[in-house]
Backbone bond lengths (Angstrom), bond angles and torsions (degrees), N, CA, C in turn:
res aa  C-N    CA-C-N  psi(-1)  N-CA   C-N-CA  omega(-1)  CA-C   N-CA-C  phi
1 M - - - 1.468 - - 1.522 109.10 -
2 N 1.346 115.92 138.14 1.451 119.91 178.74 1.525 110.29 -67.44
3 T 1.328 115.59 141.25 1.464 119.01 176.82 1.529 109.24 -73.87
4 A 1.323 115.12 151.68 1.455 120.01 179.92 1.525 109.86 -67.57
5 P 1.323 118.24 137.61 1.471 120.35 177.93 1.517 110.69 -72.03
6 S 1.326 115.80 163.10 1.465 120.48 174.30 1.532 108.90 -76.30
7 L 1.334 115.64 159.60 1.467 119.88 -170.07 1.524 111.61 -135.62
8 S 1.325 115.46 130.37 1.463 122.97 168.65 1.521 107.97 -111.56
9 V 1.325 117.27 132.54 1.457 121.93 175.75 1.522 108.87 -109.45
10 I 1.334 115.80 129.42 1.456 122.49 -178.11 1.524 109.31 -114.07
11 V 1.322 115.60 127.18 1.466 122.77 172.60 1.525 106.64 -117.63
12 C 1.325 116.97 127.37 1.463 121.02 178.88 1.525 109.37 -107.39
13 A 1.328 116.62 138.74 1.460 121.70 -177.07 1.522 109.54 -141.28
14 Y 1.342 115.53 156.00 1.466 118.21 -174.89 1.524 113.97 -139.30
15 T 1.338 119.07 -5.54 1.458 119.13 -174.40 1.526 111.62 -148.17
16 L 1.329 114.98 144.95 1.464 120.91 173.62 1.521 112.11 -65.15
17 G 1.328 115.93 -21.30 1.456 120.09 -178.83 1.514 113.97 -63.70
18 R 1.330 117.22 -14.79 1.466 120.88 179.13 1.535 111.69 -110.08
19 W 1.313 117.58 22.58 1.449 120.09 -174.03 1.526 112.57 -56.53
20 E 1.325 117.41 -45.36 1.459 119.49 179.43 1.525 110.98 -63.67
21 D 1.329 117.11 -40.36 1.465 120.22 177.36 1.532 110.67 -63.39
22 I 1.322 116.38 -41.98 1.466 120.26 179.91 1.526 110.43 -60.55
23 Q 1.316 116.62 -45.48 1.459 120.21 178.38 1.526 110.99 -59.85
24 A 1.338 116.36 -42.24 1.466 120.17 -179.96 1.519 110.94 -65.40
25 A 1.348 116.80 -40.56 1.467 120.34 178.92 1.531 110.92 -61.95
26 I 1.329 116.33 -47.63 1.464 120.83 -179.43 1.526 110.41 -63.64
27 A 1.330 117.70 -43.00 1.472 121.05 -179.86 1.521 110.76 -61.87
28 S 1.337 117.37 -38.44 1.468 119.82 -179.76 1.527 111.45 -66.55
29 V 1.324 116.52 -31.21 1.468 120.39 177.98 1.526 110.46 -75.56
30 Q 1.319 116.51 -43.44 1.461 119.84 -177.20 1.530 112.86 -70.07
31 S 1.327 117.50 -20.17 1.461 120.73 -179.62 1.521 112.59 -99.19
32 Q 1.320 117.48 17.20 1.461 120.90 178.64 1.530 111.45 -63.42
33 R 1.321 115.67 150.04 1.470 120.29 175.63 1.522 111.02 -59.79
34 R 1.327 115.76 -32.08 1.461 120.78 172.02 1.529 105.38 -121.95
35 P 1.341 118.67 93.23 1.460 120.39 -177.76 1.526 111.35 -59.67
36 P 1.323 117.69 144.07 1.461 119.63 177.55 1.528 110.95 -67.97
37 D 1.315 115.71 162.76 1.449 120.34 179.49 1.523 111.71 -72.84
38 E 1.312 117.12 -25.00 1.458 121.18 173.99 1.521 109.15 -158.28
39 V 1.337 114.76 152.80 1.463 122.47 175.14 1.517 107.82 -122.66
40 L 1.322 116.34 128.34 1.458 121.46 179.49 1.524 109.23 -119.23
41 L 1.327 115.95 130.99 1.461 122.10 171.00 1.515 106.95 -109.66
42 V 1.329 116.30 117.26 1.465 121.32 179.22 1.520 107.89 -103.13
43 V 1.332 116.12 121.35 1.459 122.24 -176.13 1.531 108.52 -99.27
44 D 1.325 114.73 123.56 1.463 121.05 -173.42 1.530 110.92 -89.62
45 H 1.325 116.19 87.15 1.466 122.98 171.68 1.526 112.42 53.56
46 C 1.324 115.33 50.30 1.467 122.11 174.64 1.523 107.38 -136.91
47 P 1.340 118.06 86.94 1.468 120.68 -174.95 1.522 113.77 -56.82
48 A 1.336 117.86 -36.74 1.467 119.66 -179.06 1.522 111.07 -64.43
49 L 1.312 117.16 -40.82 1.461 120.63 177.03 1.528 110.51 -67.02
50 H 1.318 117.35 -39.72 1.466 120.51 178.41 1.525 111.04 -60.12
51 R 1.333 116.43 -43.95 1.471 119.88 179.86 1.521 110.73 -64.89
52 L 1.325 117.48 -44.06 1.460 121.04 -178.83 1.524 111.04 -64.46
53 A 1.326 116.66 -45.89 1.460 120.08 -178.37 1.520 111.58 -65.28
54 T 1.318 116.74 -39.01 1.467 120.49 178.86 1.531 110.64 -62.13
55 R 1.323 115.47 -38.28 1.459 119.85 -178.49 1.526 113.30 -77.57
56 M 1.332 117.61 -34.89 1.455 120.96 -167.94 1.523 114.73 -102.22
57 L 1.306 118.45 -25.27 1.468 120.64 -175.26 1.522 109.54 -96.78
58 H 1.310 115.86 126.06 1.462 121.47 -178.81 1.533 110.16 -108.05
59 G 1.312 115.27 143.80 1.457 119.97 -178.61 1.509 112.76 74.21
60 V 1.324 117.15 21.49 1.462 122.85 -178.00 1.529 108.88 -129.47
61 R 1.315 117.25 134.79 1.463 121.46 171.92 1.525 107.88 -86.06
62 V 1.317 116.95 114.45 1.467 121.90 -178.93 1.527 107.91 -100.25
63 L 1.319 116.56 121.49 1.460 122.14 -174.61 1.514 110.23 -126.40
64 P 1.337 118.32 144.79 1.465 120.29 170.90 1.523 109.77 -83.03
65 N 1.324 116.63 146.41 1.463 120.65 174.20 1.529 108.91 -62.54
66 Q 1.324 115.78 122.37 1.462 121.26 -178.10 1.518 112.13 -96.08
67 Q 1.329 117.55 0.08 1.465 121.02 -178.39 1.521 110.01 -114.55
68 H 1.341 115.90 -164.66 1.456 120.47 179.44 1.526 109.98 -57.08
69 K 1.324 115.26 147.14 1.457 120.09 177.56 1.525 109.70 -59.28
70 G 1.329 115.75 136.61 1.456 120.51 179.44 1.507 111.93 133.26
71 L 1.326 115.06 167.51 1.460 120.96 -176.01 1.519 112.51 -63.94
72 S 1.328 117.36 -39.86 1.467 119.42 -178.81 1.524 111.24 -63.21
73 G 1.329 117.24 -45.39 1.455 119.99 178.45 1.515 112.24 -62.51
74 A 1.335 116.52 -39.06 1.461 120.04 178.43 1.528 110.87 -65.26
75 R 1.316 116.65 -42.30 1.470 119.50 177.91 1.514 110.70 -62.06
76 N 1.325 117.40 -43.45 1.458 120.31 179.49 1.523 111.79 -62.18
77 T 1.327 116.44 -38.88 1.468 120.23 176.45 1.524 109.78 -59.74
78 G 1.320 117.31 -43.31 1.456 120.55 178.53 1.515 112.73 -64.67
79 V 1.328 116.42 -41.71 1.472 119.99 -179.90 1.528 110.31 -63.81
80 E 1.320 116.59 -41.02 1.470 119.80 -179.37 1.528 111.16 -62.91
81 A 1.338 116.61 -34.52 1.461 120.62 -177.68 1.522 113.45 -86.91
82 A 1.324 117.83 -19.93 1.465 121.25 -172.97 1.527 111.58 -67.53
83 V 1.329 115.71 149.78 1.467 121.44 179.19 1.524 112.10 -115.74
84 G 1.334 119.07 -10.32 1.452 121.79 -177.35 1.518 112.75 -71.47
85 D 1.325 116.11 154.14 1.465 120.61 174.14 1.520 110.82 -64.34
86 V 1.333 115.74 -34.56 1.453 122.75 178.49 1.520 108.69 -117.17
87 V 1.330 115.80 138.72 1.460 121.81 177.54 1.520 107.63 -115.84
88 A 1.331 116.59 121.85 1.459 122.09 179.30 1.525 109.51 -112.09
89 F 1.335 115.53 145.77 1.450 122.20 -178.81 1.526 109.63 -117.27
90 L 1.334 115.24 132.54 1.456 121.98 175.16 1.514 107.73 -129.11
91 D 1.338 117.30 132.64 1.461 119.71 178.51 1.521 110.94 -65.56
92 D 1.338 114.97 154.36 1.466 119.37 -177.69 1.522 112.90 -73.08
93 D 1.341 117.94 -11.06 1.460 120.98 176.03 1.534 111.13 -114.37
94 A 1.335 115.26 30.12 1.461 121.22 178.12 1.528 109.40 -126.32
95 T 1.311 116.43 156.71 1.463 122.30 174.78 1.521 108.35 -128.18
96 A 1.321 115.64 140.25 1.458 121.04 -175.64 1.521 111.60 -92.38
97 H 1.319 115.79 141.90 1.468 121.67 171.84 1.532 108.19 -60.96
98 P 1.342 118.60 146.04 1.469 120.17 -176.41 1.527 115.51 -55.76
99 S 1.336 118.19 -22.74 1.466 120.22 -179.96 1.525 112.22 -100.52
100 W 1.330 116.98 12.94 1.476 121.01 -175.69 1.528 112.37 -56.15
101 T 1.318 117.78 -52.08 1.462 119.87 -177.69 1.524 111.74 -67.41
102 V 1.318 117.44 -35.03 1.464 120.51 178.40 1.523 109.92 -60.30
103 R 1.335 116.21 -45.70 1.469 120.43 -178.77 1.523 111.48 -65.53
104 L 1.330 116.50 -45.17 1.459 119.28 -179.82 1.521 111.71 -60.42
105 L 1.328 116.40 -47.44 1.463 119.81 -176.63 1.515 112.31 -69.77
106 A 1.331 117.80 -31.80 1.466 119.86 176.19 1.524 110.41 -61.82
107 D 1.325 117.12 -41.12 1.469 119.95 178.30 1.517 111.70 -69.90
108 H 1.327 117.49 -33.33 1.456 120.79 -179.40 1.527 112.84 -74.79
109 R 1.315 118.52 -5.60 1.472 119.62 173.93 1.525 111.32 -65.00
110 D 1.319 116.50 -27.00 1.464 121.14 178.62 1.523 108.42 -75.87
111 P 1.316 119.31 117.49 1.468 120.97 -176.12 1.522 113.49 -64.65
112 R 1.338 117.84 -17.14 1.463 119.73 177.81 1.516 112.08 -74.64
113 V 1.316 116.88 -20.21 1.463 121.90 -175.06 1.518 109.91 -81.23
114 A 1.336 116.32 118.88 1.461 121.98 178.07 1.528 111.61 -93.03
115 G 1.332 116.11 -22.27 1.448 119.91 -179.13 1.518 110.97 -162.00
116 V 1.321 115.41 155.35 1.467 121.59 178.63 1.528 108.35 -135.16
117 G 1.314 115.78 130.13 1.449 121.66 173.40 1.514 109.66 -118.85
118 G 1.325 116.41 156.62 1.450 119.21 -175.85 1.517 113.70 -130.93
119 L 1.315 113.87 -177.00 1.454 122.86 -178.03 1.528 110.47 -69.89
120 V 1.326 116.17 137.09 1.468 122.41 175.29 1.524 107.07 -120.36
121 V 1.328 115.97 109.11 1.462 121.92 -174.78 1.527 109.29 -94.97
122 P 1.330 118.99 128.45 1.466 119.45 179.19 1.520 111.89 -69.96
123 W 1.325 115.54 138.09 1.454 123.23 176.47 1.522 106.36 -120.20
124 W 1.324 115.53 91.34 1.457 122.32 -173.15 1.525 110.50 -73.86
125 E 1.323 117.00 128.18 1.463 119.96 173.93 1.522 110.53 -65.36
126 T 1.318 115.71 -38.63 1.453 121.72 172.90 1.522 107.51 -105.55
127 D 1.320 117.56 176.51 1.462 118.94 174.02 1.520 109.46 -61.72
128 R 1.315 115.01 147.80 1.466 119.27 176.12 1.530 108.94 -60.06
129 P 1.340 118.03 129.22 1.464 118.95 178.36 1.530 110.82 -58.73
130 P 1.318 118.96 133.73 1.467 120.34 -176.50 1.515 113.43 -63.80
131 W 1.331 117.19 -20.75 1.453 120.60 -178.95 1.522 112.99 -88.09
132 F 1.318 118.19 -11.19 1.466 121.82 -170.20 1.528 110.15 -77.89
133 P 1.343 118.83 110.28 1.469 120.20 -175.89 1.526 111.83 -72.96
134 P 1.343 117.72 134.78 1.468 119.88 178.40 1.526 112.89 -58.82
135 E 1.323 117.13 -24.79 1.465 120.78 177.97 1.529 111.73 -65.37
136 F 1.330 117.20 -15.27 1.463 121.63 -179.63 1.525 111.97 -111.16
137 D 1.312 118.31 21.40 1.465 119.31 177.60 1.521 112.26 -65.23
138 W 1.336 117.72 -15.41 1.467 119.36 173.48 1.532 111.33 -62.35
139 V 1.324 116.99 -22.68 1.456 121.18 177.62 1.525 110.68 -58.48
140 V 1.327 116.85 -35.92 1.466 121.15 -179.54 1.526 111.30 -103.58
141 G 1.330 116.50 22.13 1.458 121.13 173.87 1.505 115.48 75.20
142 C 1.336 117.28 26.93 1.459 120.87 -175.37 1.526 111.37 -124.75
143 S 1.321 115.72 166.82 1.464 120.90 177.06 1.526 109.23 -65.54
144 Y 1.317 116.07 142.96 1.449 121.69 -173.51 1.525 110.68 -120.97
145 R 1.318 115.37 158.68 1.459 119.88 178.25 1.523 108.58 -64.87
146 G 1.313 115.12 129.27 1.458 121.59 -175.25 1.518 111.66 122.76
147 L 1.334 117.26 -19.09 1.463 120.51 173.16 1.526 109.66 -74.88
148 P 1.332 117.90 158.91 1.470 119.77 179.02 1.526 111.53 -59.89
149 E 1.324 116.34 146.22 1.465 121.28 177.27 1.517 112.33 -97.07
150 E 1.326 116.85 -5.97 1.461 123.79 174.63 1.524 107.86 -128.57
151 P 1.351 118.64 162.01 1.462 120.07 178.95 1.529 111.45 -53.78
152 A 1.333 116.19 131.32 1.462 120.45 -177.21 1.525 109.32 -161.36
153 P 1.339 117.08 151.53 1.467 119.21 173.60 1.522 110.22 -62.57
154 I 1.326 115.42 148.86 1.458 121.24 -177.13 1.512 108.24 -145.08
155 R 1.343 116.42 159.38 1.467 119.05 -178.83 1.520 112.24 -71.43
156 N 1.349 116.71 -45.75 1.465 119.68 -176.63 1.518 110.10 -151.17
157 F 1.321 115.24 162.42 1.461 122.14 -176.89 1.525 111.35 -101.55
158 I 1.324 115.35 166.71 1.460 122.54 169.61 1.519 107.66 -89.85
159 G 1.332 116.62 132.39 1.453 121.09 -169.09 1.508 115.84 -62.82
160 A 1.332 117.71 -23.99 1.468 120.29 -178.00 1.515 112.48 -68.48
161 N 1.340 118.14 -16.88 1.461 121.93 -173.47 1.518 108.62 -154.01
162 M 1.317 116.79 89.94 1.462 120.67 -179.42 1.515 109.85 -153.80
163 S 1.321 115.35 158.05 1.460 121.33 178.98 1.519 109.44 -147.65
164 F 1.328 115.27 152.15 1.461 121.58 178.79 1.524 109.02 -142.78
165 R 1.323 115.63 155.03 1.458 119.09 167.83 1.536 107.76 -66.07
166 R 1.314 115.02 134.38 1.469 119.33 -175.07 1.523 111.79 -60.99
167 D 1.324 117.82 -40.42 1.460 119.37 -178.73 1.528 111.45 -67.23
168 V 1.333 116.88 -31.63 1.467 120.20 176.93 1.529 110.24 -67.89
169 L 1.327 116.41 -43.38 1.463 120.65 178.46 1.520 111.28 -60.21
170 R 1.314 115.82 -46.31 1.452 119.83 -176.72 1.524 111.71 -69.34
171 A 1.326 116.32 -38.87 1.467 119.48 178.31 1.525 111.11 -64.68
172 A 1.329 117.19 -34.34 1.463 120.73 179.67 1.521 112.40 -77.74
173 G 1.337 117.73 -16.39 1.454 120.85 177.78 1.509 114.57 98.28
174 G 1.330 118.10 4.18 1.459 120.30 178.00 1.516 113.48 77.50
175 F 1.316 115.47 -162.68 1.464 122.43 -175.60 1.533 110.94 -86.64
176 R 1.321 115.75 141.12 1.466 119.99 174.12 1.522 108.87 -69.51
177 T 1.319 116.43 130.28 1.460 119.86 -178.59 1.529 113.04 -85.97
178 D 1.355 117.89 -2.19 1.461 120.17 173.08 1.522 111.16 -96.71
179 L 1.329 116.52 9.02 1.456 122.68 171.50 1.523 107.76 -123.35
180 G 1.317 116.29 157.83 1.457 119.99 172.93 1.515 113.92 98.83
181 R 1.318 113.97 174.83 1.463 121.22 -174.94 1.526 112.17 -73.02
182 V 1.325 113.75 143.03 1.460 122.32 165.00 1.522 105.48 -126.82
183 G 1.318 117.24 108.71 1.462 120.53 -173.54 1.512 110.76 64.01
184 T 1.335 116.60 -124.08 1.462 120.96 -178.20 1.519 112.82 -98.35
185 R 1.328 118.84 3.89 1.467 121.12 177.90 1.523 109.41 -60.79
186 P 1.349 118.42 122.64 1.467 119.90 -169.22 1.513 115.20 -84.66
187 L 1.318 119.33 32.38 1.451 121.05 174.51 1.526 109.28 -84.89
188 G 1.315 116.24 163.43 1.451 119.03 -176.55 1.509 111.16 -164.09
189 C 1.341 115.15 -145.19 1.466 124.78 176.32 1.521 113.82 76.04
190 E 1.342 118.31 6.95 1.459 118.66 175.64 1.522 111.21 -64.18
191 E 1.336 117.28 -30.81 1.470 120.44 177.26 1.524 110.40 -67.95
192 T 1.343 116.11 -40.64 1.471 119.85 178.99 1.520 110.49 -61.77
193 E 1.332 115.92 -47.51 1.468 119.75 -178.32 1.521 111.26 -62.85
194 L 1.337 117.28 -40.23 1.463 120.32 178.51 1.523 110.96 -63.88
195 C 1.329 116.99 -45.90 1.465 119.48 -179.32 1.524 111.25 -62.09
196 L 1.320 117.42 -39.78 1.464 120.27 176.88 1.524 111.03 -63.84
197 R 1.332 116.23 -38.58 1.465 120.25 179.40 1.525 111.38 -67.10
198 I 1.325 116.01 -39.43 1.468 119.88 177.02 1.523 110.37 -61.02
199 R 1.330 116.00 -45.27 1.467 119.64 -178.87 1.516 111.63 -68.41
200 S 1.329 118.09 -31.69 1.464 119.50 178.78 1.524 110.97 -69.11
201 R 1.334 116.32 -32.59 1.460 120.68 177.25 1.519 111.71 -78.03
202 R 1.336 116.32 -35.79 1.460 121.67 -177.17 1.517 109.16 -132.55
203 P 1.339 118.28 83.52 1.464 120.94 -176.11 1.531 113.88 -59.14
204 D 1.328 117.15 -22.58 1.464 119.91 -179.48 1.525 112.25 -88.05
205 A 1.334 117.98 -3.92 1.463 120.64 -177.72 1.535 110.31 -68.23
206 V 1.319 116.02 141.92 1.460 122.15 178.09 1.522 109.01 -104.37
207 L 1.320 115.99 124.54 1.460 122.62 170.52 1.518 105.88 -105.52
208 L 1.317 115.69 109.13 1.457 121.79 -168.14 1.522 111.07 -102.91
209 Y 1.322 115.77 129.96 1.462 121.22 172.03 1.524 107.59 -98.50
210 D 1.337 116.16 121.73 1.463 121.45 -178.99 1.531 108.46 -126.13
211 P 1.341 117.37 102.95 1.467 119.44 -177.25 1.517 114.59 -66.82
212 S 1.344 117.97 -10.26 1.464 118.97 176.78 1.526 111.81 -76.42
213 A 1.332 117.38 -15.72 1.472 122.03 174.63 1.525 106.80 -91.62
214 A 1.326 116.36 89.64 1.467 120.60 -166.07 1.526 112.89 -111.08
215 V 1.328 114.68 148.43 1.457 122.11 170.78 1.521 108.13 -134.24
216 R 1.335 115.57 160.95 1.458 122.21 176.24 1.519 108.31 -111.99
217 H 1.334 116.10 129.79 1.465 121.89 -172.40 1.519 109.74 -116.98
218 R 1.334 116.18 122.83 1.465 120.17 -179.07 1.529 110.76 -66.42
219 V 1.320 116.24 135.97 1.461 122.38 174.23 1.526 107.42 -118.18
220 P 1.320 118.95 103.27 1.471 120.89 -178.18 1.518 111.39 -68.34
221 A 1.314 115.29 161.90 1.465 120.89 -177.38 1.524 112.01 -58.69
222 A 1.330 117.20 -32.38 1.466 120.52 -178.26 1.525 112.49 -64.26
223 R 1.335 117.24 -20.44 1.460 120.08 179.54 1.524 112.49 -94.26
224 A 1.304 117.57 1.34 1.459 121.74 179.81 1.522 110.42 -101.46
225 T 1.330 116.62 32.54 1.461 121.75 -175.98 1.528 110.26 -119.08
226 W 1.323 115.26 157.98 1.458 120.47 177.35 1.527 110.83 -63.24
227 S 1.319 117.60 -38.58 1.469 120.09 -177.00 1.524 111.35 -65.81
228 Y 1.332 117.19 -41.86 1.463 119.11 177.88 1.528 110.21 -66.51
229 F 1.324 116.20 -42.11 1.462 121.33 179.90 1.529 110.21 -55.90
230 R 1.315 116.63 -49.07 1.459 120.31 -179.35 1.531 111.49 -64.91
231 A 1.339 116.29 -45.58 1.463 120.09 -177.96 1.523 111.86 -63.59
232 R 1.313 115.98 -40.60 1.467 119.64 -178.72 1.524 111.11 -68.69
233 C 1.327 117.43 -38.72 1.465 119.94 177.52 1.531 110.61 -64.48
234 Y 1.330 116.54 -42.75 1.459 120.17 178.85 1.530 110.38 -62.26
235 A 1.339 116.58 -43.71 1.459 120.67 179.20 1.527 111.28 -63.65
236 E 1.327 117.11 -35.41 1.465 120.33 177.45 1.521 110.38 -63.03
237 G 1.338 116.51 -40.67 1.460 119.35 176.92 1.515 112.28 -62.23
238 L 1.337 116.63 -43.77 1.464 120.04 176.55 1.529 111.16 -58.16
239 S 1.342 115.50 -44.99 1.461 120.64 -178.55 1.522 111.50 -64.77
240 K 1.341 116.26 -41.81 1.462 119.58 -179.04 1.530 111.30 -64.26
241 A 1.329 117.71 -31.73 1.461 120.07 176.50 1.529 110.57 -63.10
242 L 1.334 117.03 -39.52 1.457 120.38 176.89 1.524 111.09 -67.31
243 V 1.324 116.75 -40.87 1.458 120.27 178.61 1.524 110.09 -60.85
244 A 1.334 116.67 -44.06 1.461 120.33 -179.97 1.528 110.85 -61.77
245 R 1.323 116.08 -34.59 1.465 119.57 179.19 1.522 111.52 -71.31
246 Y 1.335 115.87 -43.97 1.458 119.92 -176.77 1.528 112.08 -74.27
247 S 1.333 117.41 -28.85 1.471 122.04 -173.28 1.518 109.19 -112.89
248 E 1.298 116.45 100.21 1.459 120.78 -178.28 1.525 110.14 -74.77
249 G 1.325 114.28 152.69 1.461 119.08 175.81 1.514 112.22 106.15
250 A 1.339 115.52 162.50 1.461 122.66 -175.41 1.516 112.66 -66.21
251 A 1.349 117.39 -24.76 1.465 119.85 -175.76 1.523 112.45 -68.57
252 A 1.324 117.82 -17.67 1.461 120.48 -174.19 1.518 112.31 -56.98
253 L 1.316 117.95 -41.27 1.463 121.39 -178.10 1.526 112.16 -121.93
254 S 1.316 117.24 26.17 1.469 120.28 -178.14 1.520 112.05 -63.47
255 S 1.328 117.12 -40.47 1.462 120.07 -179.93 1.521 111.38 -66.02
256 E 1.336 116.80 -37.18 1.454 119.97 -179.64 1.531 110.91 -67.04
257 R 1.328 116.87 -37.31 1.470 118.76 178.17 1.517 110.80 -64.11
258 S 1.331 116.98 -42.93 1.455 120.33 178.19 1.520 111.05 -65.03
259 Y 1.313 116.59 -39.48 1.464 122.29 179.38 1.535 110.81 -60.69
260 L 1.345 116.15 -44.94 1.461 120.25 -176.89 1.519 112.86 -75.08
261 T 1.323 117.72 -30.00 1.461 120.16 -176.40 1.517 113.76 -93.91
262 S 1.338 117.23 -15.27 1.463 119.80 -176.93 1.528 112.43 -125.22
263 T 1.334 117.38 -58.28 1.465 120.60 -174.61 1.528 112.44 -64.74
264 I 1.320 117.11 -47.46 1.467 120.41 -176.89 1.531 112.28 -66.43
265 P 1.339 120.36 -44.87 1.480 118.32 175.99 1.529 113.11 -58.28
266 R 1.340 117.81 -38.14 1.466 120.05 176.78 1.528 110.60 -63.73
267 A 1.335 116.10 -38.44 1.464 119.69 179.57 1.527 111.11 -63.98
268 Y 1.331 117.41 -40.91 1.458 120.26 176.54 1.526 111.07 -61.16
269 R 1.320 116.13 -46.15 1.470 119.18 -178.18 1.528 110.96 -61.80
270 E 1.338 116.04 -42.37 1.462 119.15 -179.83 1.521 111.50 -65.95
271 A 1.325 117.10 -41.62 1.466 120.11 -179.87 1.524 111.21 -62.48
272 L 1.305 117.15 -39.70 1.455 120.70 -177.71 1.521 112.76 -72.50
273 R 1.343 117.17 -18.90 1.467 120.08 178.40 1.526 111.86 -83.45
274 R 1.355 117.57 -19.21 1.455 120.11 -175.77 1.513 111.67 -78.17
275 A 1.351 115.38 164.71 1.458 120.68 -179.11 1.524 110.71 -71.22
276 R 1.341 116.16 148.56 1.462 121.17 177.60 1.525 110.59 -73.68
277 P 1.397 119.22 158.00 1.469 127.28 6.26 1.521 113.17 -95.73
278 A 1.327 119.38 1.16 1.466 121.03 -176.69 1.523 113.48 -55.45
279 P 1.353 120.22 -40.02 1.461 118.76 -176.63 1.519 113.55 -57.14
280 A 1.337 117.72 -39.61 1.468 119.37 -177.73 1.525 110.73 -61.01
281 R 1.315 117.32 -44.34 1.463 120.23 -179.47 1.526 111.05 -69.43
282 T 1.345 116.44 -37.33 1.465 119.10 179.43 1.522 110.85 -68.81
283 V 1.324 117.19 -41.87 1.468 120.33 176.32 1.521 110.18 -61.20
284 L 1.332 116.57 -40.16 1.460 119.97 176.87 1.522 110.89 -62.26
285 A 1.331 116.69 -42.44 1.463 120.68 179.05 1.528 111.26 -63.56
286 L 1.327 116.70 -42.90 1.461 120.21 178.10 1.530 110.67 -60.72
287 T 1.325 115.68 -44.80 1.466 120.57 -179.08 1.523 111.10 -66.33
288 L 1.350 116.20 -44.85 1.459 120.34 177.89 1.515 111.31 -62.15
289 G 1.332 116.68 -43.02 1.459 120.42 -177.74 1.516 112.36 -63.13
290 V 1.336 115.68 -47.52 1.466 119.45 178.89 1.522 110.16 -64.90
291 G 1.337 116.65 -44.64 1.460 119.85 -177.76 1.511 112.95 -63.23
292 A 1.333 117.24 -44.13 1.462 120.41 -179.69 1.520 111.33 -66.44
293 T 1.331 117.07 -39.06 1.465 119.94 179.31 1.516 111.28 -66.22
294 V 1.339 116.49 -44.22 1.470 120.50 178.63 1.529 110.19 -63.93
295 A 1.343 117.18 -40.29 1.459 119.83 178.40 1.522 110.97 -63.07
296 G 1.344 116.55 -43.26 1.457 119.70 177.65 1.518 111.95 -61.59
297 Y 1.335 115.66 -40.34 1.473 119.58 178.97 1.523 110.85 -64.66
298 A 1.345 116.48 -41.44 1.460 119.64 179.83 1.526 111.02 -63.50
299 V 1.331 117.12 -46.41 1.464 120.71 179.23 1.527 110.15 -63.63
300 G 1.339 116.85 -43.63 1.455 120.42 179.24 1.513 112.63 -62.90
301 S 1.331 116.97 -36.71 1.462 120.82 179.78 1.521 111.10 -66.30
302 V 1.334 116.25 -40.87 1.465 119.87 177.62 1.526 110.21 -63.61
303 R 1.314 116.01 -43.55 1.466 119.51 -179.79 1.522 111.30 -62.38
304 T 1.335 117.31 -43.21 1.459 119.73 -177.20 1.518 111.79 -69.53
305 R 1.335 117.02 -33.74 1.469 119.24 178.55 1.515 111.77 -69.24
306 S 1.344 116.89 -29.84 1.460 119.98 -176.13 1.523 113.37 -92.42
307 S 1.323 116.68 -0.10 1.465 120.07 -178.81 1.517 110.37 -110.10
308 T 1.330 115.31 161.94 1.458 121.11 178.15 1.522 109.50 -72.98
309 P 1.345 118.65 133.43 1.462 120.17 178.49 1.521 112.03 -52.05
310 A 1.320 115.59 133.44 1.461 120.49 -176.38 1.517 111.51 -85.35
311 E 1.320 114.90 141.98 1.449 119.24 169.79 1.523 108.87 -70.69
312 P 1.335 117.25 154.40 1.467 118.78 178.03 1.526 110.23 -55.45
313 A 1.310 115.24 126.86 1.467 120.82 -179.40 1.500 108.62 -99.12
314 H 1.294 117.69 110.65 1.417 117.48 -173.66 1.479 108.78 -116.93
315 R 1.411 59.58 169.67 1.464 162.80 160.17 1.499 106.95 -27.79
316 L 1.329 119.54 -141.16 1.469 122.29 -179.42 1.533 110.17 -88.14
317 P 1.329 117.94 153.12 1.466 120.63 -179.96 1.512 111.44 -56.65
318 A 1.324 115.49 150.79 1.458 120.47 -176.31 1.521 112.61 -58.03
319 R 1.327 117.29 -31.00 1.468 119.19 -178.64 1.514 112.27 -67.23
320 E 1.365 116.98 -15.28 1.452 119.46 178.95 1.498 112.69 -88.86
321 R 1.353 116.55 -6.96 1.457 119.23 -176.06 1.519 109.60 -111.15
322 P 1.330 116.96 144.16 1.460 119.00 179.43 1.523 111.14 -66.06
323 A 1.304 115.77 147.92 1.463 119.82 -179.62 1.519 110.58 -69.21
């Protein structure tokens, strides 16, 4: 049997406003049944948070983001500094189940596996809105209805809970810094683009989704609103247009086609079978979500066609990538 690889866990943070969440995230990692070999907190251009974390967090390597401001640059900084065979990412407002690292590393024993992502369970600060369809839990950064319920290969992971072999990440060049969140800007899809790039380089690589590797992700009250729902769906469409541009081939939007032709019709049927008045609001949410995402994709596609193709915005330093 292959021995378990070593593990680095990276948590990226950008604001003092999440200090309690950051502490909870780090504590959940340090109390794992199989503690990681190292824990890194990468602070995204917030000197006050860097000073506080350096003083208060023990057994953690606290690093400033050395790349462009934003989540992608912070992740790349962590990957460059990490020493583990496997690099796992946990959001700063998420907490890991005690067996999280055990599950991830068990899957990484298979040499075909280039990355493992897990279940992200929403932890609503308020009650879950009755109109909010589970098929749209990706809006709040969580696993959504339609993902596999057993371990299975998948196109891309959810950023709050994912891991990759370090050499695979570095060979692929890391995360694009012109995609992803900067502060509270609700753009994303840098994980999707990276996973597509990994598969384009290594078509035989397995990206495994394992729902037994679970984390809980805080959903603040501000994200349980119609306005956030609409804005996030629109931003997802904009991001997907960039992904489609950067990632050539039919695989770029294969998951979205399946989602629209299978998952969403099932959601409509289920909503219409339930007792009133919840179905009307849920049907409205489904329609708004699909419409806003498609509108964002259309606008993003026009913008990308009318602009000069972008050079890869990186990622990891050239010395980390093979010639």
